[in-house]
C-alpha positions, 0 to 999 in steps of 0.5 A: 564483509565487515560487521557494520556492512553486515548490519547494513545489509540486513536493514531496509533503506528509509524512503526519502519521504520519511527523512524530515520526520526522522529529523524532527523526532531526532531533534526533539529527542536531543532536547528531551535528553537535555531537559530530562534523560528518561524522556530522551530515552522515550524519544529515542524509541520513538525516533527508531519507530519512525525510521522503521515506519518509513522503511522501503525494502526491496521486493521481488515481484512475479512478472507473469502476464495477468498476475495481480500483486498486493499493493500494500503490506498488511492484513487482508481485511475484506474480500468481497464484491463491492461497487467501486467509487463513483469517480471511476465511472465504472458503473453501479455493478459490484466488482471483486474487491480486495482490501488490505489494512495497514497498521502503524507497524507495516511498511507504507510504501504502496506498489502497483498491482500490475503492469500498465498505464495509469489512465486516471488519478483522482483525489477525493477529500473526506473524513478520517474514520478508522480505515478498518471500517467498510464505510471508509471506502466512501467516506474517507480521504482517498486517492484513486488510480485507474490502471489499464493493462492488456489483461484488464483494468483495475482500480487502486484506492489509497484510503486515509485512516484515523491517524493518516493525514496525507496520501503521497503519490509518486506517479502521474496520469498517463505514466506507464508503471511496472508490476511492483513499482512504487506508486505512493505512500500513506502516512500513518496507518491506512488501507488500500482497496483493489477492484478487480475486473468482473469475473476475476477471482481473488487468490487471497483470504481474509485474515491473510498477511499480504506483502506489497509487490510480492503476494499474488492476489489475483490472476486475470489470465487464469482462464487461459489454456495451460494456465495453472495456479493453485492456492493450498 
């Protein structure tokens, strides 16, 4: 293997959603070098960061029935019981919720937490307060997906933040998705909430780092005989 091929194998590919932004950063950087070289070097750093932000690494997803994986990279900011957004029509009863906060340094490609059918996708326009605040679940712009599986129904909510200004969806209502399949992206810095079925127990803790498509956040079939799962 050549040195160039070895380097390429270590780099995550860039998602196509990021190509226009990387192109704009690159053009501005070239102009900056022409106007004032020190400014060009700052532009080069910004261009590299932009390419890093839109990275789309491959993930290895656990495929056991009932396993719920993290939909986003980032820090688990909340593990609580909360009333789901009204647009789902799931009632006023609090459900277990896992919130993952994505900083501008995390990969922002979101993935399906489990295999199933997308029953509903609901976009809700709103504000752009800090996604790390709990009120962002109700106040901020968001895109909500209700996914039904044999093990139960879960709700996934992509929430825009202070810097984020667009939520991009890769799927449609009625589509069947696999666990870990790419379902969307939020630009830039944001949060994703997962509402679990009543009685489900989260297998992650606040402050833990989650990896989209890989970190197991719940097991909807944990009550089955011979079903074991230990968290150290």
